[in-house]
C-alpha positions as CSV (number, residue, x, y, z in Angstrom):
1,M,63.3,-72.7,70.9
2,N,61.8,-71.5,67.6
3,F,63.6,-68.2,67.5
4,L,62.4,-67.3,64.0
5,A,58.8,-67.0,65.3
6,I,59.7,-64.5,68.1
7,P,60.1,-61.4,65.8
8,S,56.8,-62.0,64.2
9,F,55.1,-62.6,67.6
10,L,56.6,-59.3,69.0
11,G,55.6,-57.4,65.8
12,I,52.0,-58.5,66.0
13,T,51.9,-57.9,69.7
14,W,53.2,-54.3,69.3
15,M,50.8,-53.4,66.5
16,T,47.9,-54.8,68.6
17,F,49.1,-52.7,71.6
18,V,49.1,-49.6,69.3
19,L,45.6,-50.3,68.1
20,A,44.4,-50.8,71.7
21,R,46.0,-47.4,72.7
22,V,44.4,-45.7,69.7
23,H,40.8,-46.6,70.7
24,D,39.0,-45.4,73.9
25,R,35.8,-46.3,75.6
26,N,33.8,-44.0,73.4
27,D,34.9,-45.7,70.2
28,S,32.8,-48.0,68.1
29,E,32.0,-51.6,69.0
30,R,33.8,-52.6,65.8
31,L,37.1,-51.3,66.9
32,R,36.8,-53.1,70.3
33,L,36.1,-56.3,68.5
34,W,39.1,-55.8,66.3
35,V,41.4,-55.4,69.3
36,G,39.9,-58.6,70.7
37,G,40.5,-60.5,67.4
38,L,44.1,-59.3,67.3
39,L,44.6,-60.4,70.9
40,L,43.5,-63.9,69.9
41,I,46.1,-63.8,67.1
42,V,48.7,-62.8,69.6
43,L,47.6,-65.8,71.8
44,E,48.0,-68.0,68.7
45,G,51.5,-66.7,68.2
46,L,52.5,-67.4,71.7
47,S,51.0,-70.9,71.5
48,R,52.9,-71.6,68.3
49,I,56.2,-70.7,69.9
50,L,55.4,-73.2,72.7
51,Y,54.2,-75.8,70.1
52,Y,57.6,-75.7,68.3
53,Q,59.6,-75.7,71.6
54,P,61.7,-79.0,71.6
55,G,61.6,-81.1,74.7
56,M,58.1,-80.0,75.8
57,P,55.9,-82.7,77.5
58,S,53.5,-84.3,75.2
59,L,50.4,-82.9,77.0
60,V,51.8,-79.3,76.9
61,H,52.7,-79.8,73.2
62,R,49.1,-80.9,72.4
63,L,47.5,-78.2,74.5
64,A,49.6,-75.5,72.8
65,H,48.4,-76.9,69.4
66,V,44.7,-76.8,70.6
67,V,45.0,-73.2,71.8
68,A,46.7,-72.1,68.6
69,L,44.0,-73.7,66.4
70,D,41.1,-72.6,68.5
71,A,42.5,-69.0,68.8
72,Y,42.8,-68.9,65.0
73,F,39.2,-69.9,64.5
74,L,37.8,-67.7,67.3
75,A,39.7,-64.7,65.9
76,G,38.0,-65.3,62.6
77,I,34.6,-65.4,64.4
78,V,35.3,-62.1,66.2
79,F,36.4,-60.4,63.0
80,L,33.3,-61.7,61.2
81,R,31.2,-60.3,64.0
82,S,32.9,-56.9,63.6
83,S,32.0,-56.7,59.9
84,A,28.3,-56.2,60.6
85,I,27.4,-55.1,64.2
86,K,24.6,-52.7,63.3
87,K,21.0,-53.7,63.2
88,S,20.5,-54.8,59.6
89,R,19.8,-57.8,57.5
90,Y,23.6,-58.5,57.6
91,A,23.9,-58.4,61.4
92,T,25.4,-61.5,63.0
93,G,24.5,-61.9,66.6
94,R,27.1,-63.2,69.1
95,W,25.0,-66.1,70.2
96,Y,24.3,-67.2,66.7
97,L,28.1,-67.0,65.9
98,L,29.0,-68.9,69.0
99,L,26.6,-71.8,68.2
100,I,27.8,-71.9,64.6
101,A,31.4,-71.9,65.8
102,L,31.0,-74.6,68.5
103,P,31.3,-77.7,66.1
104,H,34.3,-76.1,64.4
105,V,36.0,-75.5,67.8
106,V,35.3,-79.1,68.8
107,L,36.8,-80.4,65.6
108,L,39.9,-78.3,66.0
109,T,40.3,-79.4,69.6
110,I,40.0,-83.1,68.6
111,Y,42.7,-82.6,66.0
112,G,45.0,-80.6,68.3
113,L,44.8,-83.3,70.9
114,V,45.8,-85.9,68.2
115,L,42.9,-88.1,69.1
116,P,43.1,-91.1,66.8
117,Q,39.4,-92.1,66.5
118,A,38.2,-91.2,63.0
119,S,34.6,-91.6,64.2
120,L,35.0,-88.5,66.4
121,Y,36.0,-86.3,63.4
122,F,33.1,-87.6,61.2
123,A,30.6,-87.3,64.0
124,C,31.6,-83.7,64.7
125,A,31.3,-82.9,61.0
126,L,27.9,-84.5,60.7
127,V,26.7,-82.6,63.7
128,G,27.8,-79.4,62.0
129,L,26.3,-80.4,58.7
130,V,22.9,-80.9,60.3
131,G,23.1,-78.5,63.2
132,A,24.5,-75.3,61.6
133,P,21.6,-74.9,59.1
134,L,19.1,-75.6,61.9
135,V,20.7,-72.9,64.0
136,A,20.5,-70.5,61.0
137,V,16.8,-71.3,60.7
138,A,16.2,-70.9,64.4
139,F,17.8,-67.5,64.4
140,R,15.6,-66.6,61.4
141,K,18.5,-66.2,58.9
142,A,17.8,-66.1,55.2
143,L,17.7,-69.4,53.3
144,P,21.0,-68.7,51.5
145,E,22.7,-68.4,55.0
146,A,21.4,-71.9,56.0
147,I,22.5,-73.3,52.7
148,A,26.0,-71.7,53.1
149,Q,26.4,-73.2,56.5
150,A,25.5,-76.7,55.2
151,L,27.9,-76.2,52.2
152,V,30.8,-75.3,54.5
153,W,30.4,-78.5,56.5
154,A,29.9,-80.6,53.3
155,I,33.3,-79.3,52.2
156,V,34.9,-80.1,55.5
157,L,33.4,-83.5,55.5
158,A,34.7,-84.2,52.0
159,G,38.1,-83.0,53.2
160,L,38.0,-85.4,56.1
161,Y,37.6,-88.3,53.7
162,S,41.0,-87.3,52.2
163,S,42.8,-86.6,55.4
164,R,42.1,-85.3,58.9
165,R,44.5,-82.4,58.4
166,L,42.7,-81.3,55.2
167,G,39.3,-81.3,56.8
168,V,40.5,-79.3,59.8
169,Y,42.2,-76.7,57.7
170,L,39.2,-76.4,55.4
171,S,37.3,-75.5,58.5
172,L,39.7,-72.7,59.2
173,A,39.8,-71.6,55.6
174,S,36.0,-71.3,55.5
175,I,35.7,-68.8,58.4
176,Y,38.5,-66.6,56.9
177,G,37.1,-66.8,53.4
178,I,33.6,-65.7,54.7
179,T,35.3,-62.9,56.7
180,A,37.1,-61.7,53.7
181,F,33.8,-61.5,51.8
182,A,32.1,-59.8,54.7
183,F,34.8,-57.1,55.0
184,A,34.8,-56.4,51.3
185,F,31.1,-55.9,51.0
186,R,29.9,-54.7,54.4
187,L,32.3,-52.0,55.5
188,N,32.4,-48.4,54.3
189,R,32.9,-48.5,50.5
190,N,35.1,-45.4,50.6
191,S,37.6,-46.9,53.0
192,R,41.0,-47.9,51.7
193,G,41.6,-50.0,54.8
194,R,38.8,-52.4,54.1
195,W,40.4,-53.7,50.9
196,V,43.7,-54.3,52.6
197,V,41.9,-56.3,55.4
198,A,39.7,-58.2,52.9
199,A,42.6,-59.2,50.7
200,S,44.6,-60.3,53.8
201,F,41.8,-62.5,55.0
202,A,41.4,-64.0,51.6
203,M,45.1,-64.7,51.5
204,W,44.8,-66.2,55.0
205,S,42.0,-68.5,53.7
206,V,44.2,-69.6,50.8
207,C,47.1,-70.4,53.1
208,F,44.8,-72.7,55.2
209,M,43.6,-74.4,52.1
210,I,47.0,-75.2,50.6
211,H,48.8,-75.9,53.9
212,P,47.9,-79.6,54.0
213,W,49.0,-80.1,50.4
214,I,52.4,-78.4,51.0
215,A,52.9,-80.2,54.3
216,E,52.3,-83.6,52.7
217,H,53.8,-83.2,49.2
218,H,56.2,-80.2,49.1
219,A,57.7,-79.9,52.6
220,A,60.6,-77.8,51.2
221,W,58.1,-75.0,50.4
222,A,56.9,-74.8,54.1
223,P,59.3,-72.0,55.0
224,I,58.0,-69.9,52.1
225,L,54.4,-70.5,53.3
226,D,55.4,-69.5,56.8
227,Q,56.7,-66.2,55.5
228,V,53.4,-65.6,53.6
229,W,51.5,-66.6,56.8
230,D,53.3,-63.9,58.8
231,L,52.9,-61.4,56.0
232,Q,49.1,-61.6,55.8
233,R,48.9,-61.3,59.6
234,Y,50.8,-58.0,59.3
235,L,48.6,-56.9,56.5
236,V,45.4,-57.7,58.5
237,T,46.8,-55.7,61.4
238,F,47.9,-52.8,59.1
239,G,44.5,-52.7,57.3
240,V,42.7,-52.6,60.7
241,L,44.9,-49.7,61.8
242,I,44.1,-47.9,58.6
243,Y,40.4,-48.4,58.8
244,S,40.3,-47.5,62.5
245,L,42.2,-44.3,61.9
246,E,39.9,-43.4,59.0
247,E,36.9,-44.1,61.3
248,R,38.4,-41.9,64.0
249,V,39.0,-39.0,61.5
250,A,35.4,-39.3,60.3
251,V,34.1,-39.2,63.8
252,N,36.2,-36.2,64.7
253,E,35.1,-34.4,61.5
254,Y,31.4,-35.1,62.3
255,A,31.9,-33.9,65.9
256,A,33.5,-30.7,64.6
257,L,30.6,-29.8,62.4
258,H,27.6,-31.1,64.4
259,D,25.9,-30.3,67.7
260,A,26.7,-32.9,70.3
261,L,23.2,-32.9,71.9
262,T,20.9,-32.8,68.9
263,G,23.1,-34.0,66.0
264,L,22.1,-30.9,64.0
265,A,24.6,-28.8,62.1
266,N,26.5,-26.5,64.4
267,R,27.5,-22.8,63.8
268,T,30.5,-23.7,61.7
269,L,28.6,-26.0,59.3
270,F,25.7,-23.6,59.3
271,E,27.8,-20.8,58.0
272,S,29.4,-23.0,55.3
273,R,26.0,-24.3,54.3
274,L,24.6,-20.8,54.1
275,R,27.4,-19.6,51.9
276,N,27.0,-22.6,49.6
277,A,23.2,-22.1,49.5
278,L,23.6,-18.5,48.4
279,A,26.1,-19.5,45.7
280,R,23.7,-22.0,44.3
281,S,20.9,-19.5,44.5
282,R,22.9,-17.0,42.4
283,R,23.6,-19.6,39.7
284,R,19.9,-20.7,39.6
285,Q,18.5,-17.2,40.1
286,T,16.3,-18.5,43.0
287,R,15.6,-17.4,46.5
288,V,16.8,-18.6,49.9
289,L,14.8,-18.1,53.1
290,L,16.7,-17.9,56.4
291,L,14.9,-18.5,59.6
292,S,16.3,-17.7,63.1
293,L,14.4,-19.3,65.9
294,D,14.4,-18.7,69.7
295,M,12.4,-20.9,72.0
296,S,10.4,-18.8,74.5
297,G,9.8,-20.7,77.7
298,F,12.9,-22.9,77.5
299,K,14.5,-21.3,80.5
300,Q,11.4,-22.0,82.6
301,V,11.5,-25.6,81.6
302,N,15.2,-25.8,82.6
303,D,14.6,-24.1,86.0
304,T,11.5,-26.1,86.8
305,F,12.3,-29.6,85.6
306,G,16.1,-29.6,85.4
307,H,18.7,-29.8,82.7
308,A,17.8,-33.4,81.7
309,A,14.3,-32.2,80.8
310,G,15.7,-29.2,78.9
311,D,18.0,-31.4,76.9
312,A,15.1,-33.7,76.0
313,L,13.1,-30.7,75.0
314,L,15.9,-29.5,72.6
315,K,16.2,-32.9,71.1
316,Q,12.4,-33.0,70.4
317,V,12.6,-29.5,68.8
318,A,15.4,-30.7,66.6
319,Q,13.5,-33.8,65.6
320,R,10.4,-31.8,64.7
321,L,12.3,-29.4,62.6
322,G,14.3,-32.1,60.9
323,N,11.3,-34.2,60.1
324,T,9.5,-31.4,58.2
325,T,12.4,-30.0,56.1
326,R,13.7,-31.3,52.9
327,E,17.1,-33.0,52.5
328,T,18.4,-30.0,50.6
329,D,17.5,-27.7,53.6
330,T,19.7,-27.2,56.7
331,V,18.5,-27.2,60.3
332,A,21.2,-26.0,62.8
333,R,21.5,-25.4,66.5
334,L,23.6,-22.3,67.0
335,G,23.7,-22.5,70.8
336,G,21.3,-22.7,73.8
337,D,17.8,-22.6,72.5
338,E,18.6,-20.8,69.3
339,F,18.0,-22.7,66.0
340,S,18.3,-21.7,62.4
341,V,16.8,-23.1,59.2
342,I,18.1,-22.6,55.7
343,L,15.3,-23.2,53.1
344,E,16.5,-23.2,49.5
345,D,14.5,-22.6,46.3
346,V,11.5,-21.1,48.2
347,D,10.3,-19.5,44.9
348,N,10.3,-22.8,43.1
349,G,7.3,-23.1,40.8
350,L,6.3,-19.5,41.1
351,S,6.0,-17.5,37.8
352,S,8.4,-14.6,37.4
353,S,5.4,-12.2,37.1
354,S,4.1,-13.1,40.5
355,R,7.4,-12.3,42.4
356,P,8.2,-10.9,44.9
357,D,4.7,-10.8,46.5
358,A,4.1,-14.5,45.9
359,V,7.5,-15.2,47.6
360,N,6.5,-13.2,50.6
361,V,3.2,-15.1,50.8
362,R,5.0,-18.5,50.6
363,C,7.6,-17.4,53.2
364,E,4.8,-16.3,55.6
365,A,3.2,-19.7,55.2
366,L,6.5,-21.4,56.0
367,V,6.8,-19.3,59.1
368,R,3.3,-20.3,60.2
369,K,4.2,-23.9,59.6
370,V,7.3,-23.7,61.8
371,R,5.3,-21.9,64.5
372,G,2.8,-24.7,64.4
373,L,5.4,-27.4,64.7
374,I,6.7,-25.8,68.0
375,E,3.5,-24.3,69.5
376,D,0.6,-26.5,68.5
377,T,1.7,-29.8,70.2
378,P,3.1,-29.8,73.8
379,F,6.4,-31.5,74.4
380,V,6.7,-34.6,76.6
381,L,9.5,-34.2,79.2
382,P,11.0,-36.9,81.5
383,T,11.1,-35.8,85.1
384,R,11.7,-37.5,88.5
385,D,7.9,-37.5,89.0
386,G,7.2,-39.0,85.7
387,A,6.5,-37.6,82.2
388,R,5.3,-34.0,82.1
389,S,4.1,-31.9,79.2
390,A,5.3,-28.4,78.4
391,G,4.4,-25.9,75.8
392,L,6.7,-23.5,74.0
393,Q,6.3,-20.3,72.0
394,V,8.9,-19.6,69.3
395,A,10.2,-16.2,68.1
396,V,10.9,-16.4,64.4
397,G,13.1,-14.0,62.4
398,T,13.2,-14.1,58.6
399,A,15.5,-12.8,55.8
400,I,15.2,-13.6,52.1
401,F,18.1,-13.7,49.7
402,P,18.6,-11.7,47.5
403,D,15.6,-9.4,48.4
404,D,16.8,-8.5,51.9
405,A,20.6,-8.9,51.6
406,D,23.3,-10.0,49.2
407,T,25.7,-11.7,51.6
408,A,25.5,-14.5,54.2
409,E,26.7,-12.1,57.0
410,E,24.1,-9.5,56.2
411,L,21.4,-12.1,55.8
412,Y,22.1,-13.5,59.2
413,V,22.1,-10.1,60.9
414,I,18.8,-9.2,59.3
415,S,17.2,-12.5,60.3
416,D,18.6,-12.2,63.9
417,E,17.2,-8.7,64.3
418,S,13.9,-9.8,63.0
419,M,13.9,-12.7,65.5
420,Y,14.6,-10.3,68.4
421,R,11.7,-8.0,67.3
422,D,9.4,-11.1,67.3
423,K,10.8,-12.0,70.8
424,T,9.9,-8.5,72.1
425,R,6.4,-9.0,70.7
426,L,6.0,-12.2,72.6
427,R,7.1,-10.7,75.8
428,H,4.7,-7.8,75.3
429,E,1.8,-10.2,74.7
430,E,2.8,-12.2,77.8
431,S,2.8,-9.0,80.0
432,L,-0.6,-8.0,78.6
433,T,-2.0,-11.4,79.4
434,S,-0.6,-11.3,83.0
435,F,-2.0,-7.8,83.5
436,A,-5.4,-8.9,82.2
437,I,-5.4,-11.9,84.6
């Protein structure tokens, strides 16, 4: 038995197990693909141990070689898929990748079974040379993608003219080289883990390229190459762990600062944004308008149509508010049907001689705009009986910094009290309407 391969196999298996335990069903598709790719690497390691086991039957020996080679290539495909899973011009669909991979897998299988007919190798390469660009065109990929697919198979075909081993290993080198490029340029630019993974895949690709040359001309160097081979597998796994942990931290930080239902800022982020807005306002000598909003009629929607309709209503309110504010402003959901909006530089463009009257006029216009967003267009709600429409009224409270208060806490209290006065007004108007009817 090849005992030297066992520690490496156990190490990669353990690190894959750790990554599998780190992620849960709510994690990203990318992390699940990474676990799948590492499981294929584990399968390759197990097959390699069987491949080097002396005294194995010829058929078992060949099948172990086939599984090792195919697992290597399919792991590269899975990792490539993980580099761009969102809908974008970089996205690589699973069916596209499977069709692109098929000729490579057939070539690796032929080599692993040690089939002697040279025509099989060249026929497979020619199918890839013609078929891969056609698949790229059929899936509406960009012209450079089709050219790249043809170039990969042209390199493999050229390698086959030198030796079967060189052509096969150039096939493996191509997928890992492309994956290294994809990880370097598609993942989060602020991640440290992506550079570890990209460098490891690039090293893997180089190992595949030089393996035939070392095996044929410098066999004494093979143990060194084996150590490098094991090293880059660890580096890939380590880089994936770093990136996945960075991703988990980012998700947790986002969840801690945003409302789970609407995606708006929650109370914690709102309070931080408000303090920062006032600090900027002091430096610029500008004004900040704080709006406190309470949806009148939300309870009736919940009681009549159910909580699913109420959740849909809150999401639509959040979308309307978010679509009409600037990137520098903040829309927050503080709980239930209570929202708050921070509008910075509301006196921008106003002459100093026209303040504060002009500021009040502009703020009143902004309040009317917010009322119109909520009250003028009914909301469409999903119910068991089909879509229903529902109207809302909104109670709005206002406070202007620094005119009404000088601190974030005082500003919020004033805005909240103003909102409750407006809420009382709405209730009074509703009671008068009911009495008149």
